[in-house]
DOPA-232231 format. One record per residue: residue number from 0; residue in three letters; x, y, z of N, C-alpha, C in turn. Coordinates in steps of 0.2 Angstrom, whole numbers, plus 5000, padded with zeros to 4 digits. Example, Ala and Ser with C-alpha at 12.3 -4.5 7.8 and 13.67 -1.06 7.14 Angstrom:
[node 0 ALA [5066 4972 5039] [5062 4978 5039] [5066 4984 5039]]
[node 1 SER [5064 4989 5035] [5068 4995 5036] [5064 5000 5039]]
END
This chain:
[node 0 TYR [5040 5167 4980] [5037 5163 4981] [5030 5163 4977]]
[node 1 TYR [5028 5168 4978] [5021 5169 4974] [5022 5169 4966]]
[node 2 ALA [5029 5171 4961] [5027 5172 4955] [5029 5165 4952]]
[node 3 TYR [5035 5162 4956] [5035 5155 4959] [5031 5153 4959]]
[node 4 VAL [5023 5152 4960] [5020 5147 4960] [5015 5147 4955]]
[node 5 GLU [5014 5156 4953] [5010 5157 4947] [5013 5158 4942]]
[node 6 PHE [5020 5158 4939] [5023 5153 4934] [5022 5147 4934]]
[node 7 ILE [5023 5140 4939] [5021 5134 4937] [5014 5131 4936]]
[node 8 CYS [5012 5138 4940] [5005 5134 4937] [5001 5139 4930]]
[node 9 SER [5004 5145 4928] [5002 5145 4919] [5006 5141 4917]]
[node 10 GLU [5012 5140 4916] [5014 5132 4913] [5013 5127 4913]]
[node 11 THR [5008 5125 4919] [5004 5119 4919] [4996 5121 4914]]
[node 12 LYS [4993 5127 4915] [4987 5128 4911] [4989 5129 4902]]
[node 13 ARG [4993 5129 4901] [4998 5131 4895] [4996 5123 4893]]
[node 14 VAL [5001 5118 4896] [5003 5115 4890] [4992 5108 4890]]
[node 15 LEU [4991 5110 4896] [4983 5107 4897] [4981 5109 4890]]
[node 16 ALA [4981 5118 4888] [4978 5117 4884] [4980 5117 4877]]
[node 17 ASP [4986 5116 4877] [4990 5114 4871] [4987 5107 4869]]
[node 18 GLY [4985 5103 4875] [4983 5095 4872] [4978 5095 4869]]
[node 19 HIS [4974 5101 4870] [4967 5101 4866] [4965 5102 4862]]
[node 20 ILE [4970 5106 4855] [4972 5106 4850] [4971 5102 4845]]
[node 21 PRO [4972 5097 4845] [4975 5091 4839] [4966 5088 4840]]
[node 22 TRP [4963 5086 4848] [4956 5086 4845] [4954 5091 4844]]
[node 23 ALA [4955 5097 4845] [4948 5101 4844] [4950 5101 4834]]
[node 24 CYS [4955 5102 4833] [4958 5102 4827] [4951 5095 4823]]
[node 25 GLU [4954 5091 4823] [4948 5084 4821] [4940 5085 4821]]
[node 26 ALA [4941 5090 4827] [4933 5089 4830] [4929 5095 4824]]
[node 27 PHE [4934 5100 4825] [4932 5105 4819] [4932 5102 4810]]
[node 28 SER [4934 5098 4809] [4937 5096 4802] [4929 5091 4802]]
[node 29 ARG [4927 5087 4807] [4922 5082 4806] [4916 5088 4807]]
[node 30 LEU [4913 5092 4811] [4907 5095 4811] [4907 5101 4803]]
[node 31 HIS [4913 5108 4805] [4913 5108 4799] [4914 5106 4792]]
[node 32 GLY [4917 5099 4792] [4920 5098 4783] [4916 5097 4775]]
[node 33 LYS [4911 5097 4780] [4905 5099 4771] [4904 5107 4768]]
[node 34 HIS [4905 5110 4774] [4906 5117 4772] [4911 5121 4768]]
[node 35 LEU [4918 5115 4772] [4923 5120 4770] [4925 5116 4763]]
[node 36 VAL [4925 5109 4762] [4925 5107 4755] [4920 5111 4750]]
[node 37 GLN [4916 5113 4751] [4910 5118 4746] [4912 5125 4746]]
[node 38 ASN [4918 5128 4749] [4918 5135 4749] [4927 5132 4748]]
[node 39 PRO [4932 5133 4744] [4938 5131 4742] [4944 5135 4744]]
[node 40 PRO [4943 5143 4746] [4945 5147 4749] [4947 5146 4757]]
[node 41 LEU [4940 5145 4760] [4939 5143 4767] [4944 5138 4769]]
[node 42 LEU [4942 5133 4763] [4944 5126 4764] [4954 5128 4765]]
[node 43 TRP [4958 5129 4761] [4966 5131 4760] [4966 5138 4768]]
[node 44 SER [4960 5142 4768] [4962 5144 4776] [4963 5141 4780]]
[node 45 TRP [4960 5136 4781] [4957 5131 4787] [4966 5126 4787]]
[node 46 ARG [4968 5125 4780] [4975 5120 4778] [4980 5123 4782]]
[node 47 PHE [4978 5131 4779] [4982 5137 4783] [4984 5137 4788]]
[node 48 LEU [4978 5136 4794] [4979 5138 4800] [4981 5130 4803]]
[node 49 MET [4979 5129 4801] [4985 5119 4804] [4991 5120 4803]]
[node 50 ILE [4992 5122 4799] [5000 5121 4793] [5004 5127 4800]]
[node 51 LYS [4999 5132 4803] [5002 5137 4806] [5004 5134 4814]]
[node 52 LEU [4999 5132 4815] [4999 5127 4822] [5005 5122 4823]]
[node 53 TRP [5006 5119 4817] [5010 5112 4816] [5019 5116 4816]]
[node 54 ASN [5019 5122 4815] [5027 5126 4814] [5027 5128 4823]]
[node 55 HIS [5019 5128 4826] [5023 5129 4832] [5022 5127 4837]]
[node 56 SER [5022 5120 4833] [5021 5113 4838] [5015 5111 4840]]
[node 57 LEU [5010 5115 4839] [5003 5116 4844] [5000 5109 4842]]
[node 58 LEU [5002 5105 4837] [4997 5102 4831] [5003 5097 4829]]
[node 59 ASP [5002 5091 4828] [5006 5085 4828] [5005 5080 4820]]
[node 60 ALA [5010 5078 4818] [5009 5077 4812] [5000 5071 4811]]
[node 61 ARG [5002 5067 4816] [4997 5062 4816] [4988 5068 4814]]
[node 62 ALA [4990 5072 4819] [4983 5072 4820] [4982 5078 4811]]
[node 63 MET [4988 5082 4809] [4985 5083 4803] [4982 5079 4796]]
[node 64 ASN [4987 5074 4798] [4985 5068 4793] [4976 5068 4792]]
[node 65 VAL [4975 5067 4800] [4966 5062 4800] [4962 5069 4800]]
[node 66 CYS [4966 5074 4800] [4962 5081 4798] [4963 5079 4791]]
[node 67 GLY [4965 5080 4786] [4968 5080 4781] [4962 5074 4777]]
[node 68 THR [4963 5066 4780] [4957 5062 4778] [4952 5063 4777]]
[node 69 ILE [4947 5065 4784] [4942 5068 4787] [4941 5073 4779]]
[node 70 LEU [4944 5080 4780] [4940 5082 4772] [4941 5079 4766]]
[node 71 GLN [4947 5076 4763] [4947 5073 4759] [4938 5066 4760]]
[node 72 GLY [4939 5063 4762] [4930 5061 4764] [4929 5064 4763]]
[node 73 TYR [4926 5068 4767] [4919 5074 4762] [4922 5078 4755]]
[node 74 GLN [4926 5077 4751] [4929 5080 4743] [4926 5075 4738]]
[node 75 ASN [4928 5066 4743] [4926 5062 4739] [4918 5060 4740]]
[node 76 GLU [4914 5061 4743] [4906 5062 4746] [4903 5067 4741]]
[node 77 SER [4906 5072 4741] [4901 5078 4736] [4905 5081 4730]]
[node 78 GLY [4911 5076 4727] [4909 5070 4719] [4915 5079 4717]]
[node 79 LEU [4918 5082 4723] [4924 5089 4719] [4930 5084 4722]]
[node 80 ASP [4934 5089 4714] [4939 5083 4711] [4946 5090 4716]]
[node 81 PRO [4949 5087 4722] [4956 5088 4726] [4961 5094 4723]]
[node 82 LYS [4961 5091 4717] [4966 5093 4713] [4964 5101 4708]]
[node 83 LYS [4959 5100 4707] [4957 5110 4706] [4955 5111 4711]]
[node 84 MET [4956 5110 4718] [4954 5117 4723] [4961 5117 4723]]
END
């Protein structure tokens, strides 16, 4: 019985934690976007991490699009050409 209850609780906690990933990625992009666009290797690492999260079904396409739009806005503000990155 206890193993079953522990399994149910751990599944519930995992689902709740997984639900925080999209908004956390958006918040991270808003908070650190200016620094990310100034450092292209770091920007690509962040994008690669988002792709990994998407591959594991922890991040959806809408959240990836929002994060990409945020980063593109910072690139436009700074005058950096995104095609050169």
